[in-house]
N, C-alpha and C positions, 0 to 999 in steps of 0.2 A: 504493500500500500504506500509506503514511503517513497519507493521508486516511482510509482505511478503519479503520486502527488508532485514530486519534483519535476517529472516530465511535463505535467500539465502547467505548472508554474513557468517553466522554461518556455513552453509553447506560447503561453499568454504574453510573456515579455517579448518574445519574438514578434508576435502579432502586433503588439503595441508599437514596436519600433519599426516594423516593416509594412504592415498592411496599409496603414494610412499614408506612409511616405511613398507608396507606389503611385499615388496620384501624380499625374504628369505636371511638370513645370510648363509655363506658357509664355511665349514671346510674341508680342504683336507690334509690328512696325507699320505705321499708317502715314501716308503722304497727305497731309491735311490741305496743302496748297503746293503749287509747283516748287520743288526743291526745298520744301519745309516738312519736317517729319516729327511725329509724336511716337514715343516708344513706351510700351507697357511690358513689364517683366514681373512674373509671379513665380516665386519659388516656394515649394511646400515647407511647412514648419509644423512642429508639434510642441506647444508650450515654448520653452526657451531653446529647444533643439531646432536648428535650421540647416537644411541641406546647403553645403557650401558650393553653390553653383553660380557662375558668372557668365553672361552672354558677352561675346567678343565679336566685333565686326572689323575686318581688315580695312574698310574704307574710312574708319575713324568716327562713325556715328556715335558710338558708345564710349568714346575715350574720356569724356568729362564726367563728373559726378552727377547723379540724378537730381532732378529738381524737387522730387518728392520721394519719401520712403516711409512706409508705415506697415503695420501688421493688421490683417483682417481675414476672418474666416479661415484660420490656419494656413495663411499664406503671407510671406513677406513680399510686399508690393513696392516696386520702384517705377518711377515715371520720368521720362525725359520729354520735355515739351518744346515744340516749335524750333527744332534744331535745324540750322541751315546746312544743306548738303546737296550736291548735284545728283540728280537721279541716276545719271549714267555711271556714277561711281559704284553703283551696286553690281553692274555687269562685270563678272569675273571676281567679285569680292568673295571672301571666305567668311562664313558664319560658323562660329564654334561656341559650344556651351562648355566652358572650362569646369572641370570637376565632375561632369556627367559620367565619365568613364569609371568612376569609383562608386557609382550608385546602382540601384536596381529600378530606377524610374526612367521615364522618357521626358522629352521636351517637345511640345507642340509649337510649331512656328507658323505664323500667319503674317505675310508681308503684303500690304495693299498699296497700290500706286494710284495717283490721281486720274490716270488714264483708264482705270477700271481693271487693270491687270493685277492678278493676284498670284502669289506663290505660297503654297501651303505644304508642309511636310512634317514628319516626326523624326527627331533625332534620338538615338538610343545610346546606351552605354558602349555598345560595340561600334557605333558610328556617330560620334559626337559632333561632327562638323559636315558642312556642305559647301560646295562652290555654287554661287548664285549666277544664273545665266538668264538674261532678260529676253533674248531673242527666242521666238517660238514658244514663249510661256504665256498662256492666257489665264483666264480665271480658273482657279483650282477646282478640281473635282473633289468629291467628298468620300472616296473609299477609305481615306485616312480614319474617318469616324467608325467605319466598320471594324478596323483593326483595334481601335481604342475600346470599342464595345466588347470585343472578345477578350482583350487584356483586362478590362475592368472586372468582368464577371469571374474570370479565372484567377484573378488575384484578390477578389473580394471574399475573404475567408468567412465573413459573417453570412453573406448571402449563400455561399456554397454549403455552409453548415445547416442552414435552414432547409435547403433543397435535400441534403442528405438525410436530415431528420424526417422529412416527408416521405422519402423513398423507403426508409426503414419502417415507417408507420403504416404505409399502405400495403394491402395484400391483394394481389391480382393485377394483371397487366392492364385490363380495361380501366379499373379504378385508378391505377397509377397514371394512365394517359389522361383521364379526366382531371386528376389533381394537378399535374404539371401544366395542362392547358389552362386551367383556372388561374394558376399562379402567373403564367405568362400573360394572359388577358388582363389581369388586374394590374400588374406592374407596368404594362404597356400603356394603359389608360392614364395612370397617375404620372408616369414619366412624361407623356405628351402634354398633359394638362399643366404640369408645373414648368416644364421647359419652355412652353409657349406663353407662359405668364398668366394663365387663367386661374391658377391656384397658387397661393403663397403660404409656405409653412416654415417652421423653425428647424433648420438642419440639425442642431444638437438634440432637440426633442425627438425628431424622427429617428436619428441614429440610436438613441436610447430605447425607443420603442421597437426598433428592429432587433436589438439584442434581447429585449423582453420576449419577442416572438419566438426566438430560438430557445430560450429557457422554457417557454410554454410547450413547444414541440418535444423537447427533451423529457419534460415531466409526463407528457402524454405517452411517450414511448415506454417509459418505465411502468406506467399504469396499465398500458395495453399488454405488456409482457407478464404482468401479474394477473392477467385474465379479466381486467375490468373493461367492459364495453361501455362506450359513451358516444356522444355526438361526434367527437373528433374521429374516432375509428370507423363510425358508420358513414359519415359524410366528410372525408378529409378534404375534398375539393372546396367545401365551404370555408374551412380554416385557411386553405391555400389562397383562396380569393381574397379573404378578409385581410390577412397579413401581407398578401402580395401588393395591396394598395400602398402599404407603408414602404415596402421595399422599392416600389416605383418612385416614390418621393425621394428616397435615398439615392437612387440612380440619377434622378434629376439634379440633386445637389452636386453630385460628382461631375455631371455634365456641365453645370453652371460654372464650376471651378475651372473646367477646361476652356469653356467659351464656345459659342456657335458662330460660324461665319455669317455675317449679316446678309450676304447676297443670296444665300441658299439654306436658310434655317430648316425648312421642312425636310429637304433631302438629307442634310447632315443628321437631323434627329432620327429619320427613318433608318439611315445606315447604322447609327449608334445602337438603336434598338435591335436591329437585325444582328449586329455583332454580339449583343448580350444574349440573344436567343441561340446563336450558333455556339457560343461558349457554354451556355447552359446545357444544350444538347450533347456537346462533347463530354461534359462532366457526367451527365446522366448515363451516357453510354459506357463511360469508364467504370462508374459505380456498378452498373448491371453486370459487367464482365467480372469485376472483382467479387461481387456477391455470388456469382455462379461458381467461381473458383473456391470461395470460402465454404460453400455448401458441401464441397467434396472432402472437407476436413472432418476429423472425428467430431462427433456430436458435442463432446465436452468443450473442445476448443472453440467451436462455432457459438456455443451457448455463452461462454464467458466473454468471447470477443465482442458480441453485440452489447453486453452490459458496459464494457469498457468504452465503447463508442458513445453510447447514450450518456453516460456520466461525464465523459470527456467533453462532448458538445455542451452539456449543461454547465459544466464548470467554466469553460471558456466564455460562454455567453454571459454567465453571471458576472465574470470579471469585466467583460466589455461593458455590461450594463452599469455596474458600479463606477467604472472609470468615466463613462459618458455622463452619468448623472452628476458625478463629482465636478466634471468640467462645466456643467450648466450652473451648478450652485456656486462654483468658484468664479 
């Protein structure tokens, strides 16, 4: 038990340090008037911990200190305003995010020119720089948001824990299909409503409620394995839909942190949601394969293994919930 407890604590600390910091950084360069540029840089932070990332442009746009620097919504934000620079200096310039190679996060880059031309890309730890070429580059397409959606769900350990709990709770393939479909429909609705500005919620409160939803599912798992039949086991799709609404708001909060391109918000939103669904299906498929393998193990190992998973999910979710409620109070 002591070993299990130590592993859970270590996992919780890892999630605290890594799960939230996987949120991408964001660099936006906007030509407000001919040869006049505004720059927005957002680097993820958690309390006093800030990722040491610094954007650098070889044409000198970012050489001076920022005009503004402040912290908001777990990001350190820097702004450079109305900086004079020839547009042509971007052609052939190198953009690099210094320090990105030492992280597990990405950096979303969006460069907009007064002509309507846009350059949009994602820099990663393995490729922290790009050479900018203006010729032949038009408005950016939005497949980038498809990749971001896949990455977001596959690195969103709280959302995956909820889906895993649902899969363990549901018996029967048809019922599982209904449950996953209900969860998908619910979070798609609230993601769209919040991202398009129709609904406004408090991100810290939503994140706390998401953690609470995982605790609830973990408790229902334990109760069902004790032979207690209830509404959750009979109609898991109802629970999936209800809590899926909360998870959709959480997805929208992450998407708001990334930012949507103003010229094609609906398309970017659709691609992000499709990415979330693709990542979710990949996870569900992997879990189904793993469960099929585990069923071949001796009955005792399979029996104790599921209890470890249920209590592990519940312990981590309780930790997340307490951490997030503490952040709200603090």
